N, C-alpha and C positions, 0 to 999 in steps of 0.2 A: 504494500500500500504506500509506504513512504517512498520507496525507490521509484515507483511509478509516478507519483506526484512530483517528485524532485526532477525526474527526467523530462516531464512535460513543462515544468516551470523552473528552469535553471536559475533564474534571478531571485527566486523566493527562498527564504531561509527555511530549512526543514523543520525547525521548531514550531513554525506556524501550523503544521499539520499534526503535531504531537498530541494535542488534546483529543482530536478526532480519532487518531489511531488507538489511543488508550481506551476511549469509549467503545470503539469497535471490538477491541480485544476483550474488554470486561463484559461485553454483552453477547459474546459468542459462546455457544454451548460446547462444553468439552465432551469429546466422545467417550472418554473413560469414566468420568464422574457423572455425566448426564446433567451437570449444572453449569451455569456460567460463573466466572469468578465473582461477579457482583452478587449472585444468589448465595454463594458460599460465605461471603463476608457479611452481607446485610440480611440474609434470610428471606428475601423476596426478589422478584424480578425488577429490573430498572424501569420498566414501562416504555423504554425506547429501544427497539431492536436495531441492530447495526444497519439494516436496510434503510432506515430513516435518517441516516447521517449524510448530509450533503455539504460539499465544500463550495464556497463562493468563488466564482471565476472573476478575476479582475480584468 
């Protein structure tokens, strides 16, 4: 995700996408545990699946 964004936007700093990448990771269900990292930490779903994360294009 980060590599793709950086290759498409070489002038933009990769830290700009970091919050979106973290949200995506924390909302992605793990095949082994069957839970997302967010669910394991907070005990419930985040309410925003990773499919709803959009990056603004400048």
